N, C-alpha and C positions, 0 to 999 in steps of 0.2 A: 367289587361293587360295595362291599360291606362296609368301606371306610367312606363311601361318597359323602360330601356334605349335605346332600340332597334327599338323605333318608332318615334324617335325624335333626332336631333343632340344633342349629349352630348361631353364633353371634351374626348380626344382618352383614357386616364389613367382611367377614370370612367367606360367608356364602356369596356376596357379590364378587369377590375376587376370584372364587372357585368357578363361577359363571363367566366370568371376563376371560379368565385362562381356557375355559372349554370352548368359548366363543372364538378367539384366536386361534386355536389349535385346529378348529373346524374350516378355518378361513372366511369365516364371517365378518362383515365390516361392522365397526361399532357404531355406524350413522349409515343410512341408506342415503344417496344423494338427491337433491332435491329435484323435482322434474315438475313441468307445468303441464296442467291436464285443462280439459273443458271443465266448466262449473258442472255440467250434467253428468259428468262421469267421477265427479270428486267425492261421492259419498261415501263415508267408510274410512277415509284417507286422513291423514294427520297434517295440520298446516306446518309448513316449514320456516314460516316467518310470520309475525304478526299482519293483519289485515285492518287497515286503517281506512276510515270512511274519507272518500275524496270529495263528497258534499253532502250537504245538509238535506235533510228530509222532514218536513217538506220545504222545497227551496226557496218558498217565499210563503207570505202570510196568507193562511188559505180560510176559506170559509167552512166552519164545521157545521153547518146545518144548511137545509134548504131555507131560503127566505130572501129578505132583503139586508142588504148591507148599508149602514147609516153611521152618521157620526154620532156617538153616543151622547153628547153634549145637545144635540137637537131633540133628543126625546125627554129632557129634563121636564117633570112636572105632568107627564102623561099618567093619566088614571082611567078607572071605568067612568067617573062623572065628569073628567075633564079631558077628554083624549086630545091628543097631539096630532096635528094633520102635516104631513110631509109633501111637498110638491114633487112630481117625477124627476127634477133635475136635482135632488137631495138624497134620493137612494138608489141603488142599483140592485135589481133582481139577481140571485147568486143561489149556485147548488153547490152541494157537499163537495169539498174540494178546489171549488174555484179560486183563483187568485183574488185577494181583495183588492176592490179598485183604490185606486188613490184618493185620500182624504177620507176613507171610511174606517172605522175602528170596532165596530162591533156588526152583530147580525143578528136581526130579530127573525125568531122561526115564522115558518111561512103560517103555521096555525095560528099564530099571534097576530098577523096582520089582516086588517079589514081595508076595504077599499071604499072610497066616497069619490066616486069617479075616476080619476087619474090618481087622486091624492090617497097616500098610504095613511090610515088610521092606526094609531096606536093608543093602546089603553093602559100602557105600562111603560114606564120608563127603564133603559137598557145600561148596564154599567159598561165602561171601555171593555175591549177585548172577550165580551160576551160572545159564545159560540165562534170563535176565532182560533185558529191553531197558528201558532208562530212559527217563524222560518226556524229550521232545526229541532222542533219540539221533540220528533222521534230520535233522531241522529244529528249530531252536529258534524261540520268538518273537522277533520284530524281525530275524530273519537274513536277508540278502539274497538272495532267490531269483535275482531277474533284474537286471541294470543297465539303466540308460536305453541306448537304441540298439542293443539286441540282437534279431536278427533272430530270429522265432518259430520252434522245431521242434517236433516233436510232443511229446517229451520235456519240454520246456519248459512246453507247454500243460497236460501232467497236473499238474504242479506248481502253475501258476497257477490252474488250475479249482478246487483244493483251497481257495484263498485268497480269489478272489472270481469272480462270475458274468459280468464283463465287464472288460478289460483295455484300457487308453489305449493306442494304436497310433497309426503312421502310415503 
């Protein structure tokens, strides 16, 4: 054992060759075959192939706050001294994560909406896309989620679970 390359410093290529010879002599494969496992059983395993997003998240333009969805242009000129009043057919009440209604491009936070009867009173203008999450803001379709050879952690499994029910691993 005194001449073993693992007991003293040797060049990396020589050590790797010695390791490969020892592995072959012991009958160990150079690479384990890929197997499919359930996502809940994949923690600590290594991805056998890249995992790509099959859909965007969010899959639609979504409200980023509770409030009312509006056309930003309809709020121009709103201020404390000259509020803008929106009739009920020009806004939609939304909760965080709701799909944005057609024709609406901004959300006014619930705390900034006052009501005068059924009309929404706004005391400040809002820019387009305020408090909105655009389609694919977190993940876009075909984006690389996990590379090949990645050891899976809980956070990785959460992303993979959204994409497929089983993940090829080693």
